[in-house]
C-alpha positions in Angstrom: 68.1 112.3 141.3 71.3 109.1 141.3 70.9 105.7 141.2 71.8 103.5 143.5 73.6 100.0 142.5 70.6 98.0 142.4 68.3 100.7 140.1 71.5 101.0 137.6 71.4 97.4 137.1 67.6 97.4 136.5 68.4 99.4 133.5 70.8 97.6 132.6 68.6 94.0 132.8 65.5 96.1 131.0 68.3 97.2 127.9 69.8 93.4 127.9 66.3 91.9 127.8 67.0 89.8 131.3 63.5 88.6 132.6 65.4 86.6 135.6 67.1 89.6 137.1 64.3 92.4 136.2 62.0 90.0 138.1 64.6 89.8 140.8 65.5 93.5 141.3 62.2 94.3 140.8 61.8 93.0 144.4 64.1 94.9 146.0 62.9 97.2 148.5 65.8 99.8 147.1 64.7 100.3 143.9 61.9 103.1 142.4 60.3 102.0 139.4 60.5 105.1 137.6 64.1 105.9 138.6 65.2 107.8 135.4 68.9 107.3 133.8 71.3 110.2 133.1 68.9 111.2 130.4 65.3 110.5 132.1 64.7 107.3 131.0 62.7 104.8 133.0 63.3 101.0 132.5 59.3 101.7 131.0 61.2 103.3 128.1 63.9 101.8 127.8 61.8 98.4 127.2 59.5 100.1 124.8 62.4 101.9 123.2 63.4 97.8 123.0 60.1 96.8 122.0 60.0 94.7 125.0 55.6 94.3 125.6 56.6 91.7 127.5 58.9 93.8 130.1 56.3 97.0 130.3 53.7 94.5 131.0 56.0 93.7 133.9 56.7 97.1 134.9 53.0 98.6 134.6 52.1 95.7 137.1 54.3 97.1 139.2 53.5 100.7 139.0 55.2 102.0 136.4 53.6 105.2 134.6 53.5 105.1 131.8 52.7 108.4 130.6 55.9 109.4 132.5 57.9 112.9 130.6 61.0 113.2 132.7 63.2 112.3 129.3 65.8 115.2 128.4 63.0 115.7 125.4 59.5 114.7 127.6 59.8 111.2 125.7 57.1 109.4 126.8 57.0 106.0 126.7 54.7 105.7 123.6 56.8 107.8 121.7 59.6 105.0 122.2 57.4 102.6 121.3 56.5 104.2 117.9 59.7 104.7 117.4 60.8 100.9 117.8 57.4 100.5 115.8 56.3 97.8 118.1 52.4 97.3 117.9 52.5 95.2 120.4 54.5 97.3 122.8 52.3 100.4 122.2 49.2 98.3 122.2 50.1 97.2 126.5 50.8 101.0 126.8 47.8 102.2 126.2 45.5 99.4 127.0 47.2 100.2 130.6 45.9 104.6 130.0 49.6 105.8 128.0 48.1 109.3 126.2 48.3 110.0 122.4 47.7 113.9 122.4 51.2 114.1 125.4 53.8 115.7 122.9 57.6 116.4 123.2 60.2 119.6 123.2 59.6 120.0 119.6 55.8 119.3 120.4 55.5 116.4 119.0 53.1 113.4 120.1 54.1 109.3 120.0 52.3 109.2 115.6 54.0 112.0 115.1 57.1 110.5 115.7 56.7 107.1 114.9 55.8 108.4 110.7 58.2 110.4 111.2 60.8 107.8 110.9 58.5 104.9 108.3 56.9 103.6 110.9 53.3 103.6 109.6 51.6 100.2 110.9 51.9 101.6 114.9 50.8 105.0 114.1 47.8 103.2 112.1 47.0 101.5 115.6 47.8 104.1 118.0 45.4 106.6 115.9 42.5 103.6 115.6 42.6 102.9 119.4 39.2 103.1 121.5 40.1 102.7 125.4 38.5 100.0 126.4 36.7 102.3 129.2 34.8 104.0 126.6 33.2 101.0 126.4 32.6 100.2 129.6 29.9 102.8 129.8 27.8 101.1 127.2 28.0 97.6 129.3 25.6 99.1 131.9 22.0 99.5 131.8 21.0 103.9 132.0 17.8 105.8 132.2 15.4 103.7 130.9 17.0 101.1 130.5 16.5 97.5 131.1 19.6 95.9 129.7 23.1 97.5 128.7 24.0 97.9 124.8 26.4 96.3 124.8 27.0 93.1 127.5 29.3 92.1 129.1 30.8 89.1 128.6 30.9 90.5 124.4 33.0 93.9 125.4 36.2 92.4 124.8 35.6 90.6 121.7 34.0 93.6 120.3 36.8 95.9 121.4 39.6 93.5 119.8 37.2 94.6 117.0 37.7 98.1 117.3 41.5 98.4 117.2 41.8 96.6 114.1 43.3 99.3 111.4 43.8 97.0 109.2 41.0 97.8 106.4 41.2 94.9 104.3 37.8 93.7 104.9 39.4 89.9 104.7 40.9 90.9 107.6 38.0 91.4 109.0 36.4 89.0 108.0 38.6 86.3 109.4 38.5 88.0 112.7 34.6 87.6 112.5 35.4 83.9 111.7 37.6 83.3 114.3 35.1 85.3 116.9 31.6 83.9 116.2 30.0 85.6 119.1 30.2 88.9 117.1 29.0 87.6 114.3 26.3 85.3 116.5 25.1 88.5 118.3 25.0 90.2 114.5 22.8 92.9 115.5 23.7 93.7 119.5 27.4 94.7 117.1 26.0 96.8 114.1 23.7 98.6 116.8 26.7 99.5 118.7 28.8 100.3 115.5 25.9 102.1 114.1 26.2 104.4 117.6 29.8 105.1 117.1 29.5 106.1 114.1 26.8 108.5 114.9 29.0 109.6 118.0 32.1 110.4 115.7 30.3 112.8 114.1 27.8 114.3 116.4 30.7 114.7 118.8 31.7 118.4 120.2 35.2 117.6 118.7 33.9 115.6 114.7 35.6 112.2 114.9 35.3 111.4 110.5 38.1 108.8 110.6 36.5 106.9 113.4 33.2 107.4 112.8 33.6 105.9 108.7 35.7 103.0 110.5 32.8 102.6 113.2 30.1 102.6 109.5 32.9 99.9 107.3 32.8 97.2 110.5 29.5 97.3 110.7 28.7 97.2 106.8 31.3 93.8 107.0 29.7 92.4 109.6 26.0 93.1 107.8 27.6 91.6 105.1 29.2 88.7 106.0 25.4 87.7 108.2 23.6 88.4 105.1 25.6 85.6 102.6 23.6 82.6 103.0 26.1 80.0 102.9 28.4 81.7 105.7 31.5 84.0 106.5 34.0 81.1 104.8 32.2 81.6 101.5 31.7 84.9 102.0 35.6 84.7 102.3 36.5 83.2 99.1 33.8 85.7 97.2 36.2 88.9 97.7 39.1 87.1 97.1 38.0 85.5 93.9 40.5 87.0 91.1 39.4 88.3 88.1 41.8 88.0 84.7 43.9 88.0 83.3 45.9 89.5 86.1 43.9 87.8 89.3 42.7 91.4 90.2 39.7 91.3 93.0 37.6 92.4 91.5 34.7 91.7 93.3 36.9 93.0 96.7 37.1 96.5 95.2 33.0 96.3 94.2 32.2 95.9 97.7 34.0 98.3 99.6 33.2 101.0 97.2 29.6 100.4 98.1 30.4 100.5 101.7 32.2 103.7 101.1 29.4 104.7 99.0 26.7 103.9 102.2 28.0 105.8 104.5 25.2 108.3 106.6 27.1 111.5 106.2 27.7 112.6 103.1 28.2 116.5 104.1 31.1 114.8 105.7 35.1 115.7 104.3 36.3 112.1 104.4 33.3 110.6 102.4 33.7 113.4 99.5 37.8 112.8 99.5 37.2 109.4 99.4 34.5 109.1 96.5 36.4 111.8 94.2 39.9 109.7 94.2 38.1 106.5 93.6 34.8 107.8 91.1 37.0 108.0 88.1 39.1 105.4 88.9 37.6 102.2 86.3 37.4 98.8 88.3 40.6 97.1 88.2 43.2 99.7 88.0 45.3 101.6 90.2 44.4 103.8 93.2 42.1 100.2 94.6 39.3 101.6 96.7 41.7 99.8 99.5 44.2 102.0 98.7 42.3 105.0 98.7 40.3 103.9 101.8 43.9 103.2 103.9 45.2 106.2 103.0 42.1 108.2 104.2 41.7 106.3 107.5 45.4 105.6 108.2 47.6 108.2 106.7 49.3 108.2 102.9 52.1 105.8 104.0 49.9 103.5 105.1 48.8 102.3 101.7 52.1 100.5 100.3 51.3 97.1 100.2 54.3 95.7 98.6 54.9 93.2 102.1 51.3 92.5 103.1 49.3 89.5 103.2 47.3 88.9 99.6 44.6 86.9 101.5 44.4 89.7 105.1 46.4 92.8 103.8 48.5 92.3 107.1 51.8 94.0 107.0 55.0 92.6 107.1 54.2 89.0 105.4 57.3 86.8 105.4 55.5 83.5 104.4 55.8 83.2 99.7 54.3 80.9 97.3 57.4 78.4 96.7 55.8 78.4 92.7 55.2 82.3 92.0 57.6 83.4 94.5 55.5 86.6 94.4 52.5 85.8 96.7 52.7 87.0 99.8 51.4 85.4 103.4 51.1 85.6 106.9 51.3 82.3 107.7 49.9 78.3 105.6 46.0 79.4 106.6 46.2 82.7 104.8 48.0 80.4 102.1 45.1 77.9 102.1 42.4 80.2 102.1 43.8 82.0 99.1 44.9 79.3 97.4 41.5 78.5 95.3 42.5 81.5 93.2 45.7 82.0 92.9 46.5 78.7 92.1 44.8 80.3 88.3 47.4 82.9 88.1 49.8 81.4 90.5 52.1 81.1 86.3 51.3 84.6 85.5 52.7 85.8 88.9 55.4 83.3 88.0 56.3 85.2 84.9 55.6 88.8 86.5 58.3 88.1 89.1 60.7 86.6 86.5 60.3 90.2 84.7 60.6 91.9 87.7 63.8 90.0 88.1 65.3 90.8 85.1 64.7 94.5 85.5 65.9 94.9 88.3 69.4 93.0 86.7 69.3 95.2 84.2 69.7 98.1 86.7 72.1 96.9 88.9 74.1 96.7 86.1 73.8 99.6 84.7 74.6 101.2 88.6 77.3 99.3 88.2 79.1 100.2 85.4 77.8 104.0 86.4 80.1 103.8 88.9 83.0 101.9 87.4 83.1 104.8 84.9 83.3 107.4 87.6 85.5 106.0 89.7 87.9 105.2 86.2 86.9 109.6 84.8 88.5 110.5 88.7 91.8 107.7 88.6 92.3 109.7 85.0 91.8 112.7 86.3 94.4 112.3 89.6 97.0 111.1 87.6 96.8 113.6 84.5 96.8 116.8 86.9 100.1 118.2 86.1 99.6 119.9 89.1 100.2 116.2 91.2 103.4 116.0 89.6 104.8 118.9 91.2 
């Protein structure tokens, strides 16, 4: 269908990120919210491809179809969000009802496309997403129940917990510190998690990954509550490094025990995790966190090179100014970790220098090799008798 001038302007404004013009054009009567350009892309698809979560939210509120697949290769907005690597955009789309099972012309889902281009943090989020509607059922009494299994006031916070795809237990503990209602009502939270764990295993289509995640969250909440000095003390317990290199042995032990306590030992995922962890000595690679993350989120998700040393969140941009190696999300995470990092900062500084020297040596070797190849090519060209004829 041909676009009118306002619809063309809307798509251009979305692509350029001009919110004022977008809002203005959405008020025009001759603008279809799902108008398509020559490739079949709607304004929502353009916003998703740009990773613009705010525009996606605005367009959805104005009636945009989150599952539109008019694109020439049947891409959906969620597929574009996955390609863009935007978790926030994917979250907006999923919460609005975007399908994770929709496929394009070559039979690929959004998460498969994201994995293909290396956007593994978005893939993890999409694969671990639980629609809020699934929880709403539990916010009302059923049958002989006098009270709902999940109080309505807890539902949103509980849902946020389930959306977490980061398997680092410190990330969950920090989340609980920021959402104390889950700790205050821990018995309800644990009961719901155990119920979801069981339902995932006993469903017609068994979901072992979801079951393990629910069990893992439940295990962490119970551990936080049992720790007599509270969540902050438990966080430090997990973060404390051991000699000589600051490796977090306590966290390693905790994760191993969490996996061992999974009640469904016949599960393929459980057997796989135990087989991969059991032969590894405490403190050696692969860590139990790496094995668990791989089992839950896929192979590429266990690259922790750009992760926060405290909570494990991806794309940590801050560095310790002294050692220049250890990364953090923000000053808060750095503050949480300082009590143990200060003992190993010198070790990390020396390691950083070793890595720098090794990298420089490799670059010099590569540069020398390229120079030799170039000189050989020049020499070959000048000595070739055919070139003189």
